[in-house]
KOLVO-80245 format. One record per residue (C-alpha): x, y negated, z negated; residue in three letters. Coordinates in Angstrom, 1 decimal. Layout:
REM residues N
rec u:X v:Y w:Z resn:ALA .
...
//
This chain:
REM residues 80
rec u:-5.8 v:-6.9 w:-14.2 resn:MET .
rec u:-4.0 v:-4.1 w:-12.6 resn:HIS .
rec u:-3.4 v:-4.8 w:-8.9 resn:VAL .
rec u:-2.2 v:-2.4 w:-6.3 resn:THR .
rec u:-2.2 v:-2.4 w:-2.5 resn:VAL .
rec u:-2.2 v:0.4 w:0.1 resn:GLY .
rec u:-1.3 v:0.5 w:3.8 resn:ALA .
rec u:-3.2 v:2.7 w:6.2 resn:LEU .
rec u:-0.9 v:3.2 w:9.1 resn:LEU .
rec u:-2.6 v:4.5 w:12.3 resn:VAL .
rec u:-0.8 v:5.5 w:15.4 resn:ARG .
rec u:-2.4 v:6.1 w:18.8 resn:ASP .
rec u:-5.8 v:5.9 w:17.2 resn:GLU .
rec u:-5.5 v:9.6 w:16.2 resn:ALA .
rec u:-2.7 v:9.9 w:13.6 resn:GLU .
rec u:-2.7 v:8.5 w:10.0 resn:ILE .
rec u:0.4 v:8.4 w:7.9 resn:LEU .
rec u:-0.1 v:9.9 w:4.4 resn:LEU .
rec u:2.4 v:10.7 w:1.7 resn:ILE .
rec u:2.5 v:12.7 w:-1.5 resn:GLU .
rec u:2.0 v:10.4 w:-4.5 resn:HIS .
rec u:4.9 v:11.0 w:-6.9 resn:ARG .
rec u:3.0 v:10.6 w:-10.1 resn:ALA .
rec u:-0.3 v:12.2 w:-9.1 resn:TYR .
rec u:0.9 v:14.9 w:-6.8 resn:GLY .
rec u:-1.9 v:14.2 w:-4.3 resn:ILE .
rec u:-1.8 v:12.9 w:-0.7 resn:THR .
rec u:-2.6 v:9.2 w:-0.3 resn:LEU .
rec u:-1.7 v:6.3 w:1.9 resn:GLN .
rec u:1.5 v:4.4 w:1.0 resn:PRO .
rec u:1.0 v:1.7 w:-1.5 resn:GLY .
rec u:1.9 v:0.4 w:-4.9 resn:GLY .
rec u:2.0 v:-2.5 w:-7.3 resn:HIS .
rec u:2.1 v:-6.2 w:-6.4 resn:LEU .
rec u:5.4 v:-7.9 w:-7.2 resn:GLU .
rec u:5.4 v:-11.4 w:-8.6 resn:PRO .
rec u:7.4 v:-12.7 w:-5.5 resn:THR .
rec u:4.9 v:-11.4 w:-2.9 resn:VAL .
rec u:2.4 v:-14.0 w:-1.9 resn:THR .
rec u:-0.2 v:-12.1 w:0.1 resn:THR .
rec u:-1.9 v:-8.7 w:-0.1 resn:LEU .
rec u:-0.8 v:-7.9 w:3.5 resn:VAL .
rec u:2.8 v:-8.7 w:2.7 resn:ASP .
rec u:2.6 v:-6.5 w:-0.4 resn:ALA .
rec u:1.2 v:-3.7 w:1.6 resn:ALA .
rec u:3.9 v:-4.0 w:4.3 resn:LEU .
rec u:6.6 v:-4.1 w:1.6 resn:ARG .
rec u:5.2 v:-0.9 w:0.0 resn:GLU .
rec u:4.9 v:0.8 w:3.4 resn:LEU .
rec u:8.6 v:0.1 w:4.1 resn:ALA .
rec u:9.7 v:1.1 w:0.6 resn:ALA .
rec u:7.9 v:4.4 w:0.6 resn:GLU .
rec u:8.5 v:5.5 w:4.2 resn:THR .
rec u:11.6 v:3.7 w:5.4 resn:GLY .
rec u:9.6 v:2.3 w:8.4 resn:LEU .
rec u:10.8 v:-1.1 w:9.6 resn:ASP .
rec u:8.0 v:-3.6 w:8.6 resn:PRO .
rec u:8.8 v:-5.6 w:11.7 resn:GLY .
rec u:7.7 v:-2.8 w:13.9 resn:ALA .
rec u:4.2 v:-2.6 w:12.2 resn:VAL .
rec u:1.4 v:-4.9 w:13.3 resn:PHE .
rec u:-1.4 v:-5.5 w:10.8 resn:PRO .
rec u:-4.9 v:-5.0 w:12.3 resn:ALA .
rec u:-6.1 v:-7.7 w:9.9 resn:SER .
rec u:-4.7 v:-10.4 w:7.7 resn:GLN .
rec u:-7.5 v:-9.9 w:5.2 resn:THR .
rec u:-8.0 v:-6.8 w:3.0 resn:PRO .
rec u:-10.3 v:-4.1 w:4.5 resn:VAL .
rec u:-11.3 v:-2.7 w:1.1 resn:TYR .
rec u:-11.1 v:-4.3 w:-2.4 resn:VAL .
rec u:-11.8 v:-2.5 w:-5.6 resn:GLU .
rec u:-11.1 v:-3.9 w:-9.0 resn:TYR .
rec u:-11.5 v:-2.8 w:-12.6 resn:GLY .
rec u:-9.7 v:-2.7 w:-15.9 resn:ARG .
rec u:-7.0 v:-0.1 w:-16.3 resn:VAL .
rec u:-5.4 v:0.7 w:-19.7 resn:PRO .
rec u:-1.8 v:-0.3 w:-20.0 resn:ALA .
rec u:0.8 v:2.4 w:-20.2 resn:ARG .
rec u:2.2 v:2.8 w:-23.7 resn:PRO .
rec u:5.7 v:2.0 w:-22.7 resn:GLU .
//
């Protein structure tokens, strides 16, 4: 299975942080692939948020420790 996570960062209940996805060229929430060393989906989402935005993950407070949305399916592997 292909597993990715995303972090929807909301500030002051009115602003949402979105970034331009490098590969797709569209605006999305920060996110990416799970790494073998990360043990929870929330930790993975916080890691991706920090990696893609430079935000300090210690300054972010998850609204939930469980995923808000889960979607799964088979994705073909890249040729490389």
